[in-house]
C-alpha positions in Angstrom: 146.0 163.5 139.6 147.9 163.0 136.5 151.4 164.4 136.5 151.5 164.2 133.2 148.8 166.9 132.8 148.3 169.0 135.4 145.3 171.2 135.1 146.2 173.2 138.2 149.2 174.7 136.7 149.1 177.8 134.0 149.1 176.9 130.3 152.9 177.7 130.1 154.1 175.6 133.0 152.0 172.8 132.2 153.4 172.8 128.5 156.7 173.0 130.1 156.3 170.5 132.3 154.7 167.9 130.2 157.4 168.2 127.9 160.0 167.9 130.4 158.7 164.9 131.7 157.9 162.9 128.3 161.6 163.9 127.4 163.1 162.5 130.7 160.7 159.4 130.3 161.9 158.8 126.9 165.4 159.4 127.9 165.1 157.2 131.0 163.9 154.1 129.4 166.8 154.0 127.6 169.5 154.9 130.3 168.3 153.4 133.3 169.5 149.8 133.9 167.2 148.2 136.5 168.6 145.7 138.7 167.9 142.0 137.7 168.3 140.2 141.0 164.9 138.9 142.5 166.7 138.9 146.0 165.8 141.3 148.7 167.5 141.7 152.0 167.7 143.9 154.9 170.9 145.6 155.9 170.0 145.8 159.5 168.3 145.2 161.9 149.5 167.5 181.5 149.1 169.4 178.4 147.9 173.0 179.3 147.7 176.3 177.5 147.1 177.2 173.9 150.2 179.5 173.0 153.8 178.1 172.7 156.3 179.2 175.0 159.0 181.4 174.1 162.3 180.1 173.3 163.6 181.7 176.5 161.3 179.9 178.6 161.5 176.3 177.3 164.0 174.8 179.9 166.2 176.1 182.7 169.5 174.2 183.4 169.0 174.7 187.1 165.6 172.4 187.4 164.2 169.7 185.1 161.4 171.8 183.9 158.5 170.4 181.5 157.4 172.1 178.3 154.2 171.6 176.3 153.0 173.5 173.2 149.6 173.0 172.4 147.1 174.1 169.7 143.9 172.8 168.2 143.3 168.9 169.5 140.8 168.7 166.3 143.7 168.8 164.4 146.5 166.5 166.0 147.0 163.2 164.4 147.3 160.0 165.9 150.5 159.3 164.4 153.1 160.6 166.9 157.0 161.0 166.4 159.7 160.4 169.4 162.9 161.4 170.3 164.9 160.6 173.4 168.7 162.2 173.0 171.1 164.3 174.3 171.4 167.7 173.3 174.4 170.3 172.9 173.8 171.9 176.4 175.7 170.7 179.6 173.6 171.1 183.0 175.2 173.1 185.4 178.5 172.7 183.4 178.7 169.1 184.0 176.3 166.8 182.3 174.7 166.3 179.0 171.2 167.8 178.7 168.9 164.7 177.8 165.1 165.5 176.6 162.3 163.4 175.3 160.7 165.3 172.5 157.1 164.0 171.4 155.0 165.6 168.3 152.3 164.4 166.0 153.0 164.1 162.4 151.2 167.3 161.7 153.3 169.2 164.2 150.5 170.6 165.8 151.3 168.9 169.5 154.5 169.5 171.0 155.9 168.2 174.3 159.3 168.2 175.8 160.5 166.7 178.9 163.8 167.2 180.0 165.4 163.9 181.9 167.9 163.7 184.3 171.1 161.9 182.9 171.1 159.2 185.5 167.6 158.3 184.4 168.3 157.6 180.8 166.9 154.2 180.4 163.9 152.1 178.9 161.9 152.3 182.2 161.8 156.1 182.6 161.3 156.7 178.7 158.4 154.4 179.0 156.8 156.4 182.1 157.3 159.7 180.4 155.6 158.5 177.2 152.7 156.9 179.1 152.5 160.5 181.3 152.1 162.3 178.0 149.7 159.9 176.6 147.7 159.9 179.6 147.2 163.7 179.5 146.5 164.0 175.9 143.3 164.5 174.4 144.4 162.6 171.2 146.0 159.3 171.8 148.6 157.9 169.5 148.1 154.7 167.5 151.6 154.6 166.2 154.7 156.1 167.4 157.6 156.5 164.9 161.2 157.2 166.0 164.3 157.7 163.8 167.6 157.7 165.8 169.6 154.2 165.3 171.8 155.0 168.5 168.7 154.6 170.7 166.8 151.8 168.9 166.9 149.3 171.8 166.1 151.6 174.4 163.1 153.2 172.8 162.0 149.9 171.2 162.0 148.2 174.8 160.0 151.3 176.1 157.3 151.3 173.5 156.9 147.5 173.6 154.9 147.4 176.8 152.6 150.5 175.7 149.3 149.8 173.5 150.9 151.5 170.3 152.4 150.2 167.0 156.1 151.3 167.3 157.8 152.1 163.8 161.4 152.4 163.5 161.6 154.9 160.6 163.0 158.1 159.2 159.4 159.4 158.2 159.7 161.8 161.3 159.3 164.9 159.3 157.6 167.0 161.8 159.9 166.0 164.4 163.0 166.5 162.4 161.9 170.4 161.4 161.3 170.7 165.5 164.5 169.5 166.3 166.3 171.8 163.7 164.4 174.7 165.0 165.6 174.1 168.5 169.0 173.5 167.1 168.9 177.0 165.9 166.7 179.1 168.3 166.7 177.5 171.5 169.8 175.6 172.4 172.1 178.1 171.3 170.5 180.6 174.1 170.9 178.3 176.9 173.5 178.2 179.7 176.2 175.8 179.1 175.2 175.5 175.2 178.4 173.7 173.7 178.6 174.2 169.8 181.2 171.4 169.2 178.4 169.2 170.8 176.4 169.9 167.9 175.7 167.4 164.9 176.2 164.1 166.2 173.0 162.9 165.5 173.2 158.8 165.8 170.9 158.5 163.0 170.5 155.2 161.1 173.5 152.7 161.7 177.0 154.2 162.3 178.6 157.3 161.6 180.8 155.3 159.1 178.5 154.4 156.7 179.2 151.1 155.0 175.9 150.2 154.1 175.1 148.3 150.5 171.9 148.8 148.5 170.0 145.4 148.0 168.3 144.8 144.8 164.7 145.0 144.6 162.9 141.6 143.6 161.9 141.5 139.7 158.0 141.7 140.6 158.7 145.3 141.8 161.0 146.8 139.5 159.9 149.6 137.2 160.3 149.7 133.6 160.9 153.3 133.3 162.2 156.4 135.6 162.2 159.9 135.1 163.6 162.8 137.0 160.9 165.5 137.0 159.7 168.7 138.8 156.5 169.9 140.1 155.8 173.6 141.6 155.6 173.6 145.6 152.5 175.6 145.0 150.9 172.5 144.2 151.9 171.1 147.8 150.7 174.2 149.6 146.9 174.8 150.7 144.6 175.5 147.5 147.3 173.6 145.4 146.3 170.4 143.0 148.2 167.7 145.3 146.3 166.4 148.6 145.5 163.3 150.7 142.6 162.9 148.2 144.6 162.1 145.0 148.1 160.3 146.1 146.8 156.7 146.2 148.3 154.6 149.1 151.1 157.5 149.5 151.6 160.0 152.2 152.6 163.8 152.2 155.0 165.3 154.8 154.6 168.7 156.0 155.8 171.7 153.8 158.0 174.2 155.4 155.7 177.5 155.1 159.1 179.7 154.7 160.0 177.8 151.3 159.3 180.1 148.0 156.1 178.7 146.6 157.6 179.4 143.2 160.2 176.5 143.8 160.2 173.5 142.0 160.1 170.2 144.1 162.3 167.4 142.3 161.2 164.0 142.3 161.3 160.8 140.3 158.4 159.3 138.5 158.3 155.2 138.2 156.3 153.8 135.5 155.4 150.3 135.8 152.5 147.7 134.7 153.0 146.7 138.3 152.4 150.1 139.7 149.6 148.5 142.1 152.0 145.8 143.3 155.1 148.4 144.0 152.8 151.3 145.4 151.3 148.5 147.8 154.8 147.4 148.8 156.2 150.9 149.4 153.1 151.8 151.4 154.1 148.5 153.8 157.3 150.0 154.5 158.7 153.1 155.9 160.1 154.8 152.7 161.9 157.8 153.7 163.2 158.8 150.4 165.2 158.4 147.1 168.9 159.5 146.8 171.0 159.5 143.5 174.5 158.2 144.8 176.7 160.2 142.0 179.8 158.4 142.9 178.1 154.8 142.7 176.1 155.8 139.7 173.1 154.4 141.8 169.6 155.3 142.3 168.6 154.5 146.1 165.4 154.1 147.9 165.7 154.7 151.6 163.5 153.0 154.2 163.0 152.3 157.7 165.6 153.3 159.8 168.9 152.7 157.8 167.9 149.9 155.1 168.4 150.6 151.2 166.9 149.4 147.9 168.7 149.7 144.6 166.2 151.0 142.2 168.4 151.3 139.2 172.0 152.1 137.5 172.5 155.3 136.2 174.4 155.9 133.1 176.2 159.0 132.0 173.1 161.1 130.9 171.1 160.2 133.9 173.9 160.9 136.3 173.7 164.5 135.0 169.8 164.5 135.5 170.4 163.0 138.9 173.0 165.8 140.0 170.3 168.3 139.1 167.6 166.4 141.2 170.1 166.4 144.3 171.0 169.9 143.8 167.1 170.8 143.8 166.4 168.9 146.9 169.3 170.7 148.8 167.9 174.0 147.7 164.5 172.8 149.5 166.0 171.4 152.8 165.8 167.9 151.1 162.1 168.0 150.0 161.6 165.8 147.2 158.7 163.1 145.9 158.3 159.7 144.3 155.3 159.0 142.0 154.4 155.3 141.0 152.0 154.9 138.1 151.2 152.6 135.2 151.7 154.9 132.4 151.8 158.7 131.7 148.0 158.9 131.5 147.4 157.0 134.8 146.8 158.6 138.2 149.6 157.7 140.5 148.8 154.5 142.4 151.1 156.0 145.0 152.7 159.2 145.4 154.9 160.3 148.4 156.1 163.7 149.2 159.4 163.2 151.5 162.2 165.1 153.1 165.6 163.7 153.6 166.4 164.0 157.2 169.6 165.7 158.1 172.2 163.4 159.4 173.4 166.2 162.1 170.3 165.6 163.7 
């Protein structure tokens, strides 16, 4: 897959895209100032049925009910995603509704279990997770979880289960499911409180005082370019799939998004493309954010780590504003491509989605 010569594109789009990328790349080689420090730091630390239940049957406030949604087990991934958190609903008008949500990375398996508020602890979380695993036809090898506020409890719960626990914001299928429930399920439930929505506990703290640390010199990119690719390239029949993205990863794409939209992204050009791509593959790269106020291009990894990729001058700041607007238009969807030069296939390509803080 050569991003600078995409054969699946129409001739008009292809010519436009190549011109855009080359222009951005030439401009980027002058405009981006990469960090020079070689120091890297860390800022932190029984499934039944084949049809989904309607929103009105998902949970009863008067009883703690289990809810399962299953599809074709052949499509279920061994990479699972977990959330345990309170929802914007008061049970019997008194106590918060707590839920464990479990899905796989493809979103083909979904399990919701409500928890009594007096049993929200690592032992109960472990018991529920083990029960879900025992009743599943596909067993997980990895379980990701994204809430910094629940890190200790979930980490302890998973430590005695034979899975790899990964604190990560790469919980894209889970995030979409939670958004769907916030929109379609909880508001219809007795005891719903809109004022309790949007308190997500993602990452570190509500007041974000994190500072991005610099990448080591050996991992710096020489050139950066803000580019766009048609969303259709990532849909069934498109030109980008798991066979041509190197060591990267593709998040699920919302089928309601317009296929003629353009996904904004950043191409990193460096002779050390394999090394950088391998390093990114070893982290839980969650996204690339342009901080317009600080004039910085920042990579987000794990639950709350940040790495400074480049400083932005005036021209690049304007391009970054367009990049961020494009992300917002597609609910945070964007991509990162790491390659040696314009003619080389990506050593790693990541299609990502910025998870809303309001989850």
